C-alpha positions, -999 to +999 in steps of 0.1 A: +350-053+323+317-045+341+323-008+336+328-014+299+296-034+297+276-007+315+290+020+291+279-002+260+245-007+275+241+030+282+252+039+246+227+013+232+198+029+252+208+064+240+210+053+204+175+036+206+160+067+222+175+088+194+161+065+168+126+065+183+125+103+186+136+107+150+110+082+138+082+102+154+062+121+128+077+102+099+051+095+072+049+060+056+029+075+027+041+095-003+077+106-007+082+143+003+088+166-027+123+179-031+133+212-047+141+194-080+108+175-078+089+208-075+108+223-105+100+191-126+063+192-116+062+229-125+075+220-160+050+191-164+021+214-155+027+234-186+023+202-206-007+188-188-040+207-184-061+193-156-096+209-151-104+194-118-099+214-086-072+191-073-051+162-088-021+140-081-001+114-101+020+090-081+043+060-089+030+039-060+060+014-056+082+043-044+056+069-035+071+094-059+048+122-068+051+129-105+024+156-109+002+176-085-023+204-086-036+218-053-029+184-039-032+195-002-065+213-007-091+199+017-121+187-003-151+164+001-141+130-012-176+115-017-173+076-021-135+078-026-138+076+013-144+039+008-108+034+000-102+036+038-131+014+044-117-012+021-082-008+035-093-016+071-113-045+058-084-059+038-060-055+067-084-075+089-086-102+062-049-105+055-040-105+092-064-134+098-088-114+121-116-122+097-120-143+065-136-137+031-160-165+039-172-151+072-210-145+073-224-110+080-260-103+090-273-071+075-287-046+100-316-022+096-291+006+099-271-007+070-302-014+048-316+021+052-284+039+039-292+063+010-272+069-021-256+041-041-265+006-028-262-031-035-299-034-023-293-055+008-322-065+030-325-064+068-315-098+082-300-109+049-267-129+054-238-121+031-201-131+031-173-106+037-163-112+001-198-103-011-197-071+008-162-062-006-177-068-040-206-045-032-182-018-020-155-021-047-178-026-077-211-009-069-200+015-042-227+002-019-232+024+011-252-004+027-223-028+022-198-003+036-219+002+068-224-036+071-186-041+070-180-013+094-205-028+119-190-063+115-154-051+121-160-025+149-195-030+163-209+003+150-202+028+122-190+054+148-165+030+163-153+021+128-149+058+119-126+062+149-105+034+135-105+052+101-092+084+116-065+065+137-053+048+105-052+081+087-031+096+115-007+065+114-003+070+076+005+107+079-027+118+063-026+154+077-054+168+055-081+143+065-111+140+088-136+112+084-171+114+097-186+083+081-174+052+062-195+059+030-186+094+019-221+107+021-220+145+028-213+155+064-199+186+080-162+182+087-158+152+064-128+160+041-095+148+027-070+159-001-057+144-033-024+139-015-040+119+013-061+099-011-028+090-028-014+078+006-043+056+015-047+043-021-010+033-021-015+015+012-046-004-002-025-015-032-004-035-007-034-058-004-037-069-041-068-092-035-089-060-035-081-055-072-101-087-079-132-066-069-123-031-079-111-043-113-143-062-121-168-044-144-199-066-138-207-092-112-238-111-102-244-123-067-273-149-065-266-173-037-294-172-011-315-147-030-347-150-051-336-121-072-299-118-080-278-087-071-265-072-103-233-051-097-219-027-123-187-008-116-190+029-113-154+032-126-159+030-163-121+032-168-120-004-157-137-013-190-123+014-213-087+022-201-061-004-208-048-020-176-071-002-152-081-023-122-093+002-096-097+018-073-127+040-065-150+067-079-171+092-060-198+118-066-221+141-046-236+174-057-211+193-034-180+171-039-185+169-077-168+140-095-138+123-078-117+093-086-086+073-074-077+054-106-049+029-109-037+008-138-007-013-148+012-017-181+044-037-187+050-041-150+046-004-142+017+008-120+004+044-120-020+060-095-040+091-105-062+111-080-087+136-094-110+156-071-137+182-078-142+176-115-172+193-131-184+162-150-176+124-149-162+127-185-137+154-174-128+133-144-121+102-165-103+122-192-080+138-166-073+106-148-065+088-181-042+116-193-023+115-160-018+078-161-008+078-198+017+105-190+032+083-162+035+053-185+053+075-211+079+085-186+086+053-166+096+017-172+103-014-153+138-027-146+145-061-131+168-060-101+165-096-088+149-127-102+135-154-078+165-175-066+192-149-073+221-148-048+219-116-029+245-119-001+269-144+015+263-145+052+293-158+073+285-175+106+321-177+119+352-155+116+370-179+092+340-179+068+340-217+067+304-218+079+280-197+059+248-196+038+238-176+007+208-154+012+187-156-020+158-136-033+124-153-026+106-136-055+113-114-085+119-077-076+114-050-102+121-013-098+104+015-117+128+039-133+125+070-154+131+065-191+161+081-206+177+089-173+206+072-156+192+056-124+215+045-097+202+012-082+215+002-048+204-023-022+208-031+015+202-065+031+189-070+066+196-105+080+182-120+112+214-128+131+196-141+161+188-176+147+208-206+161+202-224+128+191-216+093+169-239+072+170-242+035+142-222+019+132-204+051+131-166+054+163-151+069+156-114+063+149-090+035+166-067+010+156-031+003+162-017-031+168+020-037+166+040-070+186+072-067+185+069-029+147+064-027+132+032-015+118+014-046+109-021-033+116-049-009+122-086-014+123-114+012+155-135+015+158-172+022+187-195+030+201-217+003+210-245+028+206-260+062+234-247+085+238-242+123+255-212+139+287-224+158+284-227+195+309-217+222+333-245+214+330-238+176+338-202+181+367-211+204+381-234+177+379-205+152+396-181+175+425-206+182+428-212+144+430-175+137+459-169+162+480-199+152+505-193+124+495-206+090+504-242+083+502-254+120 
């Protein structure tokens, strides 16, 4: 018996090592392009004429790349850089490390930043939310540096965090030198990598309150109010647009990471190196419209739907129903048969399960690609049987029926 246990333990260690080794290098960003994807994109390119140096269209819930043009070309991103600045800020907020109401004192270093600004003064005290508005709406370089200093102590330390996050996300075409996007040697990214970090930022929907606002006034604690106007005019003029970030310098030209939602479908378009802002906005609009014409939403689970019966003993007399904790929709291609499958992962280590409490999650796949995840909760209070309960079940199972 001891020998058998040792063998099982050894096998478990080997399997875990195999899993860890194979997980190394896996990207959590965009889905890799298959041969059929590349053929489809090639066909789309003949229909869509994008004048920018580089572009990408992504369906962000799955990470599927619908269109790309030179998407791995390393280019200056200008203020599109601030997507990573906002991502690290929102991760800190949503993890509880900081709060939107935290007070931040503006340093001389932040105040003296050139380029676009929300006109902050040295010693001025602003909330984290004010600074996120300044970054997301007005693309304030001063606000970005103030956030960087608040989160990491200095801009240089924050830039290290930006590059570490980029590495974690599998952004292989990226090197950050600052948190603002002001021109600097060795500061670059690609449309593909902008897609990855934009998709990650969309997992923090609070940011869309700011990036999707066209005009905002901040007056508290100031003699003269701060008037913020969004640099992303698509927020006002393109149906459903609520972000994310524009950028411009004389060397980077006009860039944008644009996202919008219609009828439950979200699209993400990246355009880099456009000759004018009109061409940039036209290309981004065209790409998103194309995505909306090809994809629609399909409901997989409604909140409260039964997903799986989970037996807690061999006889099945003690169990609970794992139910969807929220609606789950999958984005599918119009006019194509999409095979939707799902896989539940239940926490089997609990001694008891409480009604309404999380018990695991369910991943939904469209044609084998992960399309979404929904948390699962128990439909009742139930305890896992103990040693004597399991013994009873075992005896019941070996006894002839009717005894």
